C-alpha positions in Angstrom: 18.2 2.0 1.9 17.4 -0.6 4.6 17.5 -4.3 3.5 14.0 -5.7 3.5 12.2 -8.9 2.5 8.6 -9.8 1.7 6.9 -12.9 3.0 3.4 -14.2 2.3 0.9 -13.1 4.9 -1.2 -15.5 6.9 -4.5 -15.2 8.8 -2.4 -14.9 11.9 -1.0 -11.5 10.7 -4.4 -9.8 10.7 -4.2 -8.2 14.2 -0.6 -6.9 13.7 -1.8 -5.4 10.3 -4.9 -3.9 12.0 -2.8 -2.3 14.7 -0.2 -0.8 12.2 -3.1 0.6 10.0 -4.4 2.3 13.1 -1.1 3.9 13.9 -0.3 5.0 10.4 -3.6 6.3 9.4 -4.4 8.0 12.6 -2.9 11.5 11.9 -4.6 11.8 8.6 -7.8 10.5 9.8 -7.8 12.8 12.8 -7.0 15.8 10.4 -10.0 14.7 8.3 -12.3 14.2 11.4 -12.7 10.6 10.5 -10.7 8.7 13.2 -12.5 6.0 15.1 -10.4 3.7 17.2 -12.5 0.6 16.6 -13.6 1.3 13.0 -10.1 1.8 11.7 -9.1 -1.7 12.9 -12.4 -3.4 12.0 -12.3 -2.2 8.4 -8.9 -4.0 8.0 -10.2 -7.1 9.6 -13.2 -7.2 7.4 -11.3 -6.8 4.2 -8.0 -8.7 5.0 -7.1 -11.3 2.3 -3.9 -13.1 3.3 -3.7 -14.7 -0.2 -3.0 -11.3 -1.7 -1.1 -9.8 1.1 2.7 -9.6 2.0 4.4 -8.8 5.3 7.4 -6.5 5.0 10.3 -7.6 7.2 13.4 -5.5 8.0 16.3 -7.5 9.6 14.0 -10.3 10.2 11.5 -8.2 12.1 7.9 -7.4 11.2 7.9 -3.9 9.7 4.8 -3.5 7.6 2.5 -5.0 4.8 1.1 -4.5 1.4 -1.6 -6.1 -0.6 -2.1 -6.3 -4.3 -5.7 -7.5 -5.0 -6.6 -8.7 -8.6 -9.8 -7.3 -10.1 -11.3 -8.0 -13.5 -9.1 -5.5 -15.4 -6.5 -4.3 -12.9 -4.9 -4.7 -9.5 -5.8 -2.7 -6.4 -2.8 -1.7 -4.2 -4.1 -1.9 -0.7 -3.0 -1.9 3.0 0.4 -0.5 2.2 1.6 0.4 5.7 5.1 0.7 7.1 6.2 1.3 10.7 6.5 5.1 11.1 10.1 4.7 12.4 11.1 3.1 9.2 9.6 5.5 6.7 11.9 7.5 4.7 14.6 4.9 4.3 13.6 3.7 0.8 11.8 0.6 1.9 8.4 1.8 0.7 9.8 2.8 -2.6 11.7 -0.5 -3.0 8.5 -2.6 -2.1 6.3 -0.5 -4.5 8.8 -0.7 -7.3 9.0 -4.5 -7.1 5.1 -4.8 -7.2 4.7 -2.3 -10.1 7.5 -4.2 -12.1 5.3 -7.4 -11.6 2.2 -5.5 -12.8 4.2 -4.1 -15.9 5.2 -7.6 -16.8 1.5 -8.5 -16.7 0.5 -5.4 -18.7 -1.7 -4.6 -15.8 -3.3 -1.3 -14.5 -2.9 -0.5 -10.9 -5.4 1.4 -8.8 -5.3 2.7 -5.2 -6.9 5.2 -2.9 -5.1 7.4 -0.5 -6.4 9.7 2.2 -6.6 13.5 1.1 -3.6 15.3 2.3 -1.6 12.2 3.1 2.1 12.4 2.4 1.9 8.9 0.8 0.4 10.5 -2.3 3.9 11.9 -3.2 5.3 8.3 -3.0 2.6 7.2 -5.4 3.1 10.1 -7.8 6.8 9.5 -8.0 6.0 6.0 -9.1 3.7 7.2 -12.0 0.3 7.3 -10.4 -2.1 10.0 -11.5 -5.4 11.3 -9.9 -8.4 9.6 -11.4 -10.9 11.2 -9.0 -11.3 12.3 -5.5 -14.0 12.9 -2.8 -13.9 14.6 0.5 -11.9 11.8 2.1 -10.1 9.8 -0.6 -8.0 10.5 -3.7 -8.3 7.6 -6.2 -5.2 7.2 -8.3 -4.3 5.0 -11.3 -1.1 3.8 -13.1 -1.0 2.4 -16.5 1.6 -0.3 -17.2 5.1 0.9 -18.2 6.8 -0.9 -21.0 10.5 -1.4 -20.9 12.4 -0.4 -24.2 13.1 -3.6 -26.1 16.5 -4.2 -27.7 15.1 -5.6 -30.8 
């Protein structure tokens, strides 16, 4: 597994995140007949919340991002994008595991949506997410907190 770090995102990261989103989502959006070069970037810009977003760095270089947005009764895992050249090296699993451990300590449910047919769904299923509902474009998934066995 590659060595990675998370750092807090800032407003200055928005364009890099928007561009990575366009690259990562393009194959799935094209397959679904939903790719729009401007819209894919603008939707990110419109919903970007640096306070709930982290940048993933590998060897000190910008490699991706992830957001964990709190809502009333859960967290939404959003904007989880990793440079395609770095996928498959355990980085995504490591990042996700760390975020889910945090949510487990808070006894928090985690929700997300993934595009239908996206290979990312397998990553989420390996980490305990199950399908809650789906429509013609998105699969909505949920993961209940996992409790560690106590020694007492």
